[in-house]
C-alpha positions in Angstrom: 0.0 0.0 0.0 1.3 3.4 -1.0 2.3 5.9 1.7 1.5 9.6 1.1 4.3 12.2 1.3 2.7 15.3 2.8 4.0 18.8 3.0 4.5 19.2 6.8 3.8 22.3 8.9 7.2 23.3 10.0 6.2 26.3 12.1 3.0 27.0 14.1 1.9 29.7 11.6 3.0 28.2 8.3 0.3 27.7 5.7 2.5 27.2 2.7 6.1 26.2 2.0 8.4 25.8 -1.1 10.0 22.5 -2.0 13.5 23.6 -3.0 15.0 20.2 -3.9 14.2 16.5 -4.1 17.2 14.3 -3.1 15.8 11.3 -5.1 14.2 11.1 -8.5 10.8 9.8 -9.5 11.1 6.0 -9.6 14.1 5.8 -7.3 14.1 3.4 -4.4 14.2 5.2 -1.0 14.6 4.1 2.6 12.6 5.2 5.6 14.4 8.0 7.4 16.8 9.1 4.6 16.6 12.7 3.4 13.8 13.0 0.8 13.3 16.7 0.1 14.3 20.2 1.3 12.0 23.0 2.2 12.7 26.7 2.0 11.5 27.6 5.5 14.4 27.2 7.9 16.3 25.1 5.5 14.4 22.0 6.7 15.2 18.6 5.3 12.3 16.1 5.4 12.9 12.4 5.7 11.2 9.6 3.9 8.2 8.2 5.9 8.7 4.7 4.5 10.8 2.5 2.3 9.9 1.7 -1.3 9.8 3.3 -4.7 9.3 7.1 -4.9 6.5 8.6 -7.1 6.8 12.4 -7.2 3.7 14.6 -7.9 5.2 18.0 -7.0 8.0 19.9 -8.7 10.8 21.6 -6.9 10.9 25.4 -6.7 7.1 25.4 -6.3 5.0 26.5 -3.3 2.4 24.3 -1.8 -0.2 24.4 1.0 0.6 22.5 4.2 -0.9 19.0 3.9 -0.6 18.8 0.1 0.3 15.3 -1.2 3.7 15.8 -2.8 4.1 12.2 -3.8 3.9 8.5 -2.7 6.2 5.7 -1.7 5.0 2.3 -2.8 
């Protein structure tokens, strides 16, 4: 079953954030806990929530609302 990759709320008042970089490419295998993508706010790096194959739905250098599904790991 696929695990959703959600844009997290990194500060109490954050409503949006920008994905600045994906560390893996669409179709790459990833491991739970390894760095998956970076956010503009506070230079946060977000870890993979599960292990599997990455499916990216969101481009880098774009802004998204907190809770947006950025991709899946299956």
